[in-house]
Structures are given as C-alpha cells and as structure tokens.
C-alpha positions in Angstrom: -55.0 198.7 255.3 -53.7 195.7 253.4 -51.6 196.7 250.4 -51.8 194.5 247.3 -48.4 193.3 246.2 -47.3 194.2 242.7 -46.5 191.7 240.0 -44.6 188.9 241.9 -42.6 187.3 239.1 -38.9 187.7 240.1 -37.2 190.1 237.8 -34.4 188.6 235.7 -31.5 191.1 235.5 -30.9 190.0 231.9 -34.5 191.1 231.1 -34.2 194.6 232.5 -34.1 197.6 230.3 -30.9 199.4 229.2 -29.0 201.0 232.1 -27.1 204.2 232.1 -23.5 203.3 231.0 -22.2 205.7 233.7 -24.1 203.7 236.4 -21.5 201.2 237.8 -23.6 200.1 240.8 -24.5 196.4 240.8 -28.1 195.6 239.8 -30.3 195.0 242.8 -31.0 191.3 243.0 -32.1 190.5 246.6 -35.2 191.0 248.6 -35.3 190.8 252.4 -38.6 189.8 254.0 -38.9 191.2 257.5 -41.7 189.7 259.7 -43.0 191.1 262.9 -45.8 191.3 265.4 -46.1 193.9 268.2 -42.3 194.6 268.1 -42.2 198.3 267.7 -39.2 198.4 270.0 -37.0 196.5 267.6 -38.5 196.3 264.1 -36.9 199.6 262.9 -33.5 198.3 263.7 -34.2 195.2 261.7 -35.5 197.1 258.7 -32.6 199.6 258.7 -30.1 196.7 258.9 -31.7 195.3 255.7 -31.8 198.6 253.9 -28.3 199.3 255.0 -27.0 196.2 253.0 -26.6 198.5 250.0 -27.5 198.4 246.3 -27.8 194.6 246.2 -31.0 194.9 248.1 -33.7 196.0 245.7 -36.6 195.7 248.1 -37.4 195.1 251.7 -40.8 193.6 252.3 -42.0 194.2 255.8 -44.9 191.9 256.7 -46.8 193.1 259.7 -48.8 190.3 261.3 -51.6 192.5 262.4 -49.7 194.4 265.2 -51.6 196.5 267.7 -48.6 198.4 269.2 -48.0 200.9 266.4 -45.5 198.8 264.5 -47.5 199.3 261.3 -47.4 203.1 261.5 -43.7 203.0 262.3 -43.1 200.9 259.2 -45.1 203.4 257.1 -42.9 206.2 258.3 -39.8 204.2 257.4 -41.3 203.4 254.0 -41.8 207.1 253.3 -38.0 207.6 253.8 -36.9 204.8 251.4 -38.8 203.6 248.4 -37.2 200.2 248.6 -39.3 199.4 251.7 -42.8 198.1 251.1 -45.2 197.3 254.0 -47.7 194.5 253.7 -50.3 194.1 256.4 -51.9 190.8 257.0 -55.7 190.8 257.4 -55.5 188.7 260.6 -52.8 187.6 263.0 -51.5 184.2 262.2 -50.1 183.2 265.6 -46.8 182.1 264.2 -43.9 183.0 261.9 -44.6 180.8 258.9 -47.7 182.6 257.4 -46.0 186.0 257.4 -43.0 184.6 255.7 -45.2 182.9 253.1 -46.8 186.3 252.5 -43.4 187.7 251.9 -42.4 185.0 249.4 -45.6 185.8 247.5 -44.8 189.5 247.5 -41.1 189.7 246.6 -40.1 190.6 243.0 -36.3 190.1 243.3 -34.5 187.0 241.9 -33.2 186.2 245.5 -34.9 186.4 248.9 -33.8 186.0 252.5 -35.7 186.3 255.8 -35.2 188.5 258.8 -37.1 188.5 262.1 -38.1 191.9 263.6 -35.9 191.5 266.7 -32.7 190.5 264.9 -30.4 192.3 262.5 -28.3 191.6 259.4 -24.6 192.6 259.8 -23.1 194.8 257.2 -22.1 193.0 254.0 -24.3 190.0 254.7 -26.3 190.1 251.5 -23.3 190.9 249.4 -21.4 187.8 250.7 -24.4 185.5 250.1 -25.2 187.0 246.7 -21.6 186.6 245.5 -21.6 183.0 246.6 -25.0 182.2 245.1 -24.3 183.8 241.7 -20.7 182.7 241.5 -21.6 179.0 242.2 -24.9 179.1 240.4 -26.4 177.9 243.6 -30.1 177.8 244.5 -29.2 178.4 248.2 -26.3 180.3 249.8 -25.8 180.0 253.5 -23.6 181.7 256.0 -22.7 181.9 259.7 -25.3 183.0 262.2 -24.3 184.2 265.7 -26.6 184.1 268.7 -26.0 187.3 270.6 -27.0 187.2 274.3 -28.5 190.5 275.4 -27.8 192.6 277.3 -24.3 191.1 277.7 -23.6 191.2 273.9 -21.8 187.8 274.1 -21.8 186.1 270.7 -22.1 182.3 270.2 -21.6 181.0 266.7 -24.4 178.7 265.4 -23.3 175.5 263.7 -19.8 177.0 263.1 -18.3 173.7 261.8 -20.4 174.1 258.6 -19.0 177.5 257.9 -15.2 177.3 258.2 -14.5 177.9 254.5 -16.1 178.7 251.1 -17.7 175.5 249.9 -20.0 174.5 247.1 -22.1 171.4 247.4 -23.8 170.0 244.3 -26.3 168.2 246.5 -27.1 168.4 250.2 -26.3 164.7 250.9 -22.6 165.6 250.5 -22.8 167.3 253.9 -25.3 165.4 256.1 -24.6 167.8 259.0 -26.7 170.4 257.1 -29.7 169.0 258.9 -28.3 170.6 262.1 -28.7 174.1 260.7 -32.4 174.3 260.9 -32.5 178.1 260.6 -34.1 179.8 257.6 -32.7 183.3 258.3 -29.0 182.8 257.6 -29.7 181.8 254.0 -30.3 183.4 250.6 -32.7 181.5 248.3 -33.3 181.8 244.6 -36.9 182.9 244.6 -37.8 180.9 241.5 -36.4 177.8 243.2 -38.8 178.2 246.1 -41.8 178.8 243.8 -41.0 176.1 241.3 -40.8 173.4 244.1 -43.7 174.9 246.1 -41.5 175.3 249.1 -43.5 177.0 251.9 -43.6 177.4 255.6 -46.3 175.6 257.7 -49.2 178.0 258.1 -50.7 179.4 261.3 -49.4 178.7 264.8 -46.8 176.1 264.1 -43.7 176.1 266.3 -40.4 175.3 264.7 -41.7 176.1 261.3 -38.1 176.7 260.0 -37.3 173.0 260.7 -40.0 172.0 258.2 -39.1 174.7 255.7 -35.4 173.7 255.8 -36.3 170.1 255.3 -38.4 171.0 252.2 -35.4 172.9 250.8 -33.0 170.0 251.4 -35.5 167.5 249.9 -35.5 169.5 246.7 -31.7 168.7 246.4 -30.5 172.3 245.6 -26.9 173.3 244.8 -25.7 175.0 248.0 -22.9 177.5 248.6 -21.5 177.9 252.1 -19.7 181.0 253.2 -17.7 181.6 256.4 -18.8 185.2 256.9 -21.3 186.3 259.5 -24.6 186.9 257.8 -27.1 187.0 260.6 -27.3 188.2 264.2 -29.9 186.3 266.3 -30.7 188.3 269.4 -31.4 186.2 272.5 -33.4 188.2 275.1 -33.9 185.7 278.0 -35.1 188.5 280.3 -37.8 189.7 277.8 -41.4 189.8 279.2 -42.4 187.4 276.4 -39.8 184.8 275.4 -39.5 183.8 271.8 -41.3 180.6 270.8 -38.0 178.6 270.7 -36.9 179.8 274.2 -40.2 179.2 275.9 -39.5 175.6 276.8 -41.1 175.2 280.2 -44.4 173.8 278.9 -44.8 170.3 277.6 -46.6 171.6 274.6 -43.3 173.1 273.4 -41.6 169.6 273.5 -44.6 168.1 271.7 -44.4 170.8 269.0 -40.7 170.2 268.6 -41.1 166.4 268.2 -43.9 167.0 265.7 -41.6 169.2 263.6 -38.7 166.7 263.8 -41.0 163.9 262.7 -42.1 165.9 259.7 -38.5 166.6 258.9 -37.8 162.9 258.8 -40.8 162.1 256.7 -40.1 164.9 254.2 -36.5 163.8 253.7 -37.3 160.1 253.5 -40.2 160.8 251.1 -37.9 162.6 248.8 -35.5 159.7 248.7 -32.9 161.5 250.9 -32.3 158.5 253.1 -28.9 159.7 254.3 -30.2 163.1 255.3 -33.3 161.5 257.0 -31.0 159.3 259.1 -28.9 162.3 260.0 -32.0 164.1 261.1 -32.9 161.4 263.5 -29.3 161.4 264.9 -29.5 165.2 265.2 -32.7 164.8 267.3 -30.8 162.6 269.8 -27.6 164.7 269.9 -29.4 168.1 270.1 -33.0 168.0 271.1 -32.8 165.1 273.6 -29.7 166.5 275.3 -31.0 170.0 275.5 -34.3 169.1 277.1 -32.8 166.4 279.3 -30.4 169.0 280.7 -33.4 171.1 281.8 -35.5 168.3 283.3 -34.4 169.2 286.8 -35.9 172.7 286.4 -39.4 171.3 285.7 -42.0 169.9 288.1 -42.9 166.3 288.5 -45.9 166.5 286.1 -43.8 167.9 283.3 -41.1 165.3 283.8 -43.5 162.4 283.6 -45.2 163.9 280.5 -41.8 164.5 278.9 -40.6 161.0 279.6 -43.8 159.3 278.3 -43.9 161.4 275.2 -40.2 160.9 274.4 -40.5 157.1 274.8 -43.4 157.1 272.3 -41.5 159.2 269.9 -38.3 157.1 270.1 -40.3 153.9 269.5 -40.3 154.9 265.9 -36.5 154.5 265.7 -35.2 151.3 264.0 -32.1 149.2 264.7 -30.0 151.2 262.3 -30.8 154.4 264.2 -29.5 152.9 267.5 -26.4 151.2 266.1 -24.7 154.4 264.8 -22.3 155.7 267.5 -23.9 153.9 270.5 -21.9 155.8 273.1 -22.9 159.2 271.9 -24.4 161.0 274.9 -27.8 161.7 273.3 -28.2 158.0 272.3 -27.3 156.9 275.8 -29.8 159.2 277.4 -32.5 158.0 274.9 -31.7 154.3 275.7 -32.2 155.0 279.4 -35.5 156.7 278.6 -36.6 153.7 276.5 -35.7 151.1 279.2 -37.4 152.8 282.1 -41.2 153.5 282.2 -40.7 156.3 284.7 -38.2 159.1 285.0 -34.9 157.9 286.6 -31.4 159.1 287.3 -32.2 162.7 286.3 -29.1 164.3 288.0 -26.9 161.8 286.2 -28.7 162.3 282.8 -28.3 166.1 283.2 -24.5 165.7 283.5 -24.4 163.4 280.6 -26.3 166.0 278.5 -23.7 168.6 279.2 -21.2 169.7 276.6 -18.7 168.1 276.9 -20.6 165.1 278.4 -19.8 163.9 281.9 -20.8 160.4 283.1 -20.8 160.5 286.9 -20.3 157.4 289.1 -21.4 154.8 290.1 -19.9 152.7 287.3 -21.9 149.5 287.6 -21.1 146.1 286.2 -23.0 142.9 285.8 -21.7 139.7 287.6 -19.8 138.8 284.4 -18.1 142.2 284.4 -20.1 143.9 281.6 -20.2 147.7 282.1 -23.9 148.8 282.5 -25.7 152.1 283.2 -26.8 151.0 286.7 -27.7 148.0 288.8 -31.4 148.9 288.1 -30.9 149.1 284.3 -28.4 146.4 283.4 -30.0 146.2 279.9 -28.4 149.5 279.0 -24.9 148.1 278.3 -21.9 150.4 278.1 -19.5 147.9 276.5 -18.5 150.3 273.7 -16.8 152.5 276.3 -14.1 149.8 276.6 -12.8 150.4 273.1 -13.5 154.1 272.5 -10.5 156.5 272.5 -9.8 158.1 275.8 -10.1 161.5 274.2 -13.8 161.1 273.5 -14.9 159.4 276.7 -17.5 161.3 278.9 -15.0 161.7 281.8 -16.2 162.9 285.2 -14.1 165.5 286.9 -15.4 167.1 290.2 -14.3 170.6 291.2 -14.6 172.6 294.4 -13.5 176.2 294.8 -11.9 177.1 298.2 -11.6 180.9 298.2 -9.1 182.4 300.7 -7.5 185.8 301.3 -4.1 184.8 299.9 -4.2 181.3 298.5 -7.5 180.3 296.8 -7.5 176.8 295.3 -9.6 174.8 292.9 -9.7 171.2 294.1 -10.1 168.6 291.3 -11.0 164.9 291.4 -10.9 162.8 288.2 -12.9 159.5 288.3 -11.9 156.3 286.5 -14.3 155.0 283.9 -14.3 151.2 283.8 -10.6 151.1 284.0 -10.0 153.3 280.9 -8.6 156.3 282.8 -6.2 154.2 284.7 -5.1 152.5 281.5 -4.4 155.8 279.8 -2.5 157.1 283.0 -3.6 160.7 283.6 -0.7 163.0 284.1 -1.8 166.6 284.3 -4.8 169.0 284.2 -4.7 172.4 282.5 -7.0 175.1 283.7 -8.2 178.4 282.1 -11.0 180.6 283.1 -13.3 182.1 280.5 -15.5 185.2 281.0 -19.1 184.9 280.1 -19.4 188.6 279.9 -16.8 189.4 277.3 -15.1 186.1 276.3 -11.8 186.9 278.0 -9.6 183.9 278.8 -7.0 183.8 281.6 -3.5 182.5 281.4 -3.5 178.7 281.6 -2.3 176.9 284.7 -1.0 173.3 284.6 -1.0 171.0 287.6 -0.1 167.4 288.0 -2.7 164.7 288.8 -1.9 162.2 291.5 -3.7 159.0 292.6 -5.6 159.5 295.8 -7.5 156.3 296.2 -9.2 153.6 294.2 -10.0 155.0 290.8 -9.5 158.7 291.7 -6.8 161.2 290.8 -6.7 164.7 292.3 -5.1 168.0 291.9 -5.1 171.5 293.6 -4.9 174.4 291.2 -4.1 177.9 292.5 -6.7 180.6 291.5 -6.0 184.3 291.5 -9.5 185.6 292.2 -8.4 189.3 292.1 -6.9 188.8 288.7 -10.1 187.4 287.4 -12.0 190.5 288.5 -15.7 191.1 288.4 -18.0 189.0 286.3 -19.1 185.4 285.7 -16.4 182.8 284.9 -16.4 179.2 283.6 -13.4 176.9 284.3 -12.3 175.1 281.2 -10.0 172.1 281.8 -8.0 169.7 279.7 -6.8 166.4 281.0 -3.7 164.9 279.5 -2.6 161.3 279.6 0.7 159.4 279.4 -0.3 157.8 276.1 -0.6 161.2 274.4 -4.4 161.5 274.5 -6.1 164.5 276.0 -9.7 165.4 276.8 -11.4 168.8 277.2 -13.8 168.6 280.1 -16.0 170.8 282.2 -16.0 170.3 285.9 -19.0 168.9 287.9 -19.7 171.2 290.8 -19.4 169.4 294.1 -22.3 170.4 296.3 -23.1 169.9 300.0 -21.4 171.0 303.2 -21.5 174.7 302.2 -19.3 174.2 299.2 -21.4 176.5 297.0 -22.1 179.3 299.4 -21.2 182.9 298.8 -18.0 184.1 300.6 -16.5 187.5 301.3 -12.7 187.4 300.8 -10.4 190.3 301.9 -8.2 191.4 299.0 -5.3 193.9 298.8 -6.2 195.1 295.3 -10.0 195.6 295.6 -10.4 195.7 299.4 -13.1 193.0 299.2 -14.1 190.2 296.9 -17.6 188.6 297.0 -17.2 185.1 295.5 -20.1 182.8 294.6 -19.4 179.4 293.2 -22.5 177.8 291.7 -23.8 174.9 289.6 -25.1 175.7 286.2 -28.2 174.0 284.8 -26.0 171.2 283.5 -24.3 170.7 286.9 -21.0 172.4 285.9 -19.1 174.6 288.2 -19.2 178.4 287.4 -18.1 181.4 289.4 -19.5 184.9 290.0 -17.1 187.5 291.4 -18.0 191.0 292.6 -15.1 193.4 293.4 -15.0 196.1 296.1 -17.6 197.3 298.6 -19.7 198.8 295.8 -19.8 195.6 293.8 -20.7 193.5 296.9 -23.4 196.0 297.8 -24.9 195.7 294.3 -25.1 191.9 294.6 -26.7 192.1 298.1 -29.3 194.7 296.9 -30.1 192.6 293.9 -30.6 189.6 296.1 -32.9 191.5 298.3 -35.0 192.7 295.3 -35.4 189.1 294.1 -36.5 188.0 297.5 -39.0 190.8 297.8 -40.5 190.0 294.4 
C-alpha cells in the first residue's frame, strides 16, 4: 500500500524547538533516498549503510518501484527496527531510476538530500564529510569521490579522481569545466530547497542515463559547490549478474541511442542556461569518454550493430561546429570521431580499438601524402595528422607491441616500439621500465628496466625478463614507461601481438609450484594481459572451468 509522505517542506534547524541542553549530538540534517526494484538480495545492505551514517541522517526514504520479489516486505521489517526509515511504494513500476528519485525528492523533509541505489552502499562517514563541506562552505552541492567496486573481486577503481584530490570550494561550476565528466548523482549531497526552488528533477519513466540530465540541470543552475577528497559512495559493478545494470548493458544499439540522446540534452540544457564553457566541455567529454568507450567495444558486436552505430554516430557528430573540432585535434576521441565522419561505412576497427585504449595506441601503418603530410591512411588522406609533428613526445599515442615467451627458467617479454612520423627517432628512446599489476588485489611487482635498441627501420626492441613464479596466481597487466634521451617519458600499455600461437595457453614446469599454467591474451582494447594458475590444482580448476564453458 502506498504511504502518503508527511509535510515535505525541509526542516530548518534554526526553526526547530528547544533541545535538551545535555544533548550534544548534531541535529539531523540529511535525508538519503534509496531506490530499488526487485533487489531483495541487496537493498537491506544499502539501507543499513545509510542508517549507519549516524545522527546526521534524520531520515532514509526507501522508494520501492513496485517490486514483486518481496523487497517491499523486507523494507517494512527494517522500518519497524528504525523509525528513521520510511518506505514509499510507487503505484506502478516506472521502468527507470528517475521517477523513484523524484518521488524521494518530494518525500524528504531534511534540509539536505542524497541518493543511493539499492545495490550500492555508502561508506562510513560519507554523509558527515559531505555535510561538513556543504554547511562549512554554504554550498548548494557537496560532492565526493565515488569508487567502482568490481564484484566479486572487490577491486576498486576511483571515478573521476582528478576532481577530488583536495578540499575545494567553487563559487560557480564554470570554474572547473571538468565537472561535466562526473555525471553521477549519487556521490553528491544537495540542499533540498535548492533542488525545489530551481525545479531540478530527473527525467521520468524509462529514460536511460537520467543522471546525465539531472547533473546538467544542477550545473545549469550555477550552484556553489564544495568538493571533498573522501570516499562517499561505493558503486558495485556486477558484470556476472543475470540482469546487467542499465549503464553496463551496452550490447544493443538502443543503449547507444539513449546515451547520445542524454548527451544532446546535456548540451542543450547547459547552452540554454548561458553556460557556454560547460556546454563546450560536455561535447568534448562525449568524444573523450563515450566515443572511446563504445569504439573500443565495436569488435565485440555484429555487423548490423556496427553499421547502425557508425550511422547514428555520424548523424550525431554532424551537430558539432568548427570550434568543437579545433580544440585539441590529436585527442584520441576526436581522431576516432574524425575517421567516423569521413567514412560512410565502418573502417579500420582494429586500429580504432587500439586508439580508444587508455593510454591510446596508434598502430601502423603511418601513411603520408605525396607531399609528406601525415594522414590516417591512404584511403582517408583527408584525416590529417599534422599536429602530431609538434606535440610533446610524452603525450603521443605510441604503439608498443609485446609478446610473452614463457619458459621453465627464462621467461621473457619481447617488446617492439614503433616510430611515429619520425617523432620517436627524434626523441631517441633509451629504455623501457616494466611492472606487473594484479587485477585481483592491485599488487604491483618490482620494476624492471631494460634498454631499447634499434632493430630496423623505425623500430626499437627490448627483451625483459619475467619471473612468472613470483607473479603467482591471478590476472596481470603489464605497465610500461618508455624514456627518451631528451628527458621525456611516456606511460604506455602494450599491444598484444597475435598469430603464430603467440597467445596460446602453455604449461610451464616450475620449481616452486610444480607447474604454472600461463595464458597471455588480448583485452577488449587489444592490450596484452596475462592469466597465471599455479600448481596442479590451479591448472585443473582452469581446465574444468573451460570445459564447463564449452558445455554451456
């Protein structure tokens, strides 16, 4: 049964009645809106993480979007244990996240509000950190660091970390145009009256990427913003879930169309509010983030999807004006977009995939016109690469190939660095530094430095020893830094050399573990990565897992 919310005007702490002078607890000022649909497995953890924030949280409004899996009953039991929890049931399922959040905005009574999804959690102290920042700076919005936690591995990846390196107060959003990159609504605390006074709402119904539009509306209202370096939100990424979250379900063209629709609305909202600098930054963000992410995955899609993506992207990019293209013309996303615009059909997808990687890699061939102008290819000479001739070596999209040769005693990583229109030769590469980073727990190995030597026209090579037994079981990424005689250096990821059995699984005898099962492979972006299983038991687990996948 739907529960009518009480009086929804946010309470002003200064209007509250007299408090017991012995009561030293801070007055509750924040509400947390938890939204969920058929997520009984996780919603209790989300609600408890909100209630566990302490006295600063005066209410938790759990908006159930007409669940059928018992979520509502579970929330009722939790509400019976803590009077701060209030359950609001929507009359009909909305099909999205925006409508339940709007219901929450209407229901809260606290001066400040933040949002929490049913499958995520707030880390301890999150609300306190944001509330201190907001009240101390008299800010309408306080924002902190979100981490994406890959499950079940538990590996954390900070989201837009460069925005949250120190406590910062911005009198207006245009002071930090990169704010448009943080499209999340959940790592922020908002003054409730600010949202209501400006009529800031989420798109209703089944609207993917509703937080893009909400965030644009917030920025368009030019709030005073406080940034804090603390972790304030843990975003759980469950790629093995039966039903992927809306943002992770990218294998249908409708997802891309929904994303471009949201990005177009963001631009229109910001431009319509006179926030020209932020609107321009939003278009740049589309190239640097959206175009690169989806281009990196094109090789995973079928031919129909690729053609539809290419056609739709060309139509969307046709809206860009000359100023949009002139800013940083060698940025990988812009270069990918220029190739898309200049070809009516999908072309050079393997090369575009590598360019979309982070850091970017521009693989050969390095074509030139008869007059020597660097160009994308002989088939697309209109995509000129002239700016590469003047960019610092440390930001060039260098291509470095890698091949792992596992052996019982002397495993090696073979590296080949390619010249890029003479710029690498000009800078004179001297050495490559290698470290391995574990995807499972973030461990980093001791760095190994090896000299680079010329081995033909426009190629430098190195052989780096690899102690596979010391790496141990897990998945590993090689991280490389190329250093030059002129003092420049460039962090790179290695392109996985394929063919001739280079990426096949090998069993290697080992004195420490008895046996190592070593599988070099290419990631979705074409980079080399490595899986290692130790001992007979570890190898057997891999083989059985492979058999299960084949059977299913």
